[in-house]
Residue, then its C-alpha position, 0 to 999 in steps of 0.5 A: m500499500e502506497k504511503k499518503y503525504t499530508i500538507s496542512i494551511l492553517l488559517t488563524k484569527y488572534g486578536d494581537i494588534i497586527s491581527r487586528i490590522i490585518y483584520y480590518f484592511t483585508g475584508r475580516g476573517y483570518t489573520h494568520a496563516a502556518i503549514g504544518i508537515d504531516d508526521e508533526e502534529d501541531t507544529y506548524y511553520s510561519f512568519t510572526i513579528k519576531g520572524f521564522r517561527k516554529e509553532h505549536p497554535k494549540r498551546h495559544s488556544d486562548i487568544i486564537k479567536d477563530s481558526i481552520c485546517y486545509e489538509l492536502d494530499v501531496t506527492q511524495e516529490e511535493h511533500e519532500n519539496v515542502i520539507s526541504q525549503i522548510n529547511e533551508f529556513q530553519k538553517e538559517r531561521f534567526s537571520w529572517k525577519y518578518d516584513s512590515l513595510g511587505l504588508i503595507l505593500c500588500i495591503l495596497h497590492i504592490p508586489h514585492k520581494r524584500k530580501k530575508r524578509y515574509i509575512c506569514t502568507q507569502f511564505v506559505a504561498e510560495l512554498l506551495q507555489n515552489a512545490k507545485i502543490m498549488k498555481l497561484s493566481k497572483n503574486p505570493s507577495l499579494y496573499f492574505p490569508n482569507r484569499l488564500g483560503q479562497e483559493l485552497k477551497n478549489l484545489l483538487k488536493v483538498r482531502k479534509v478541511v476541519h472548522n475550528p481545529i483550535e477550539s475545544y484543545s486544552y493544552k496541558k504541561 
């Protein structure tokens, strides 16, 4: 039996100041995007105000207001490509920064690519595009979580959509 490979895209709505700005400028909805690999439960990768981060969203279930997770069936090659890209980011994790200017450029619909800087959705969209999992309708730098979610809904690789996967979780230390 052939092994199945899964990539998860988690869209969340946080309550912090950056999230509130994104919420009001992007048509409401989700404010953060992260990507997970099937063999790492509750481990996601993304960009936050602190730069490139390995995240564990269920540990912060008290501050996550809403969430949705798209589970994508991918080939072994696509899966390995995403892992390889994430490993490259992890090697230099301290040199990667959050792109505050990129956030403004995205709001203004101005495509951009800044050295060693990303916003969360740009990072996720670019990984999906580079791994040939998803053909984007526009430049990765122009995506916010809601737009990415709209395009993921129509992707044939979506195996399962889970609404509020974090909502009822209570992290136990």
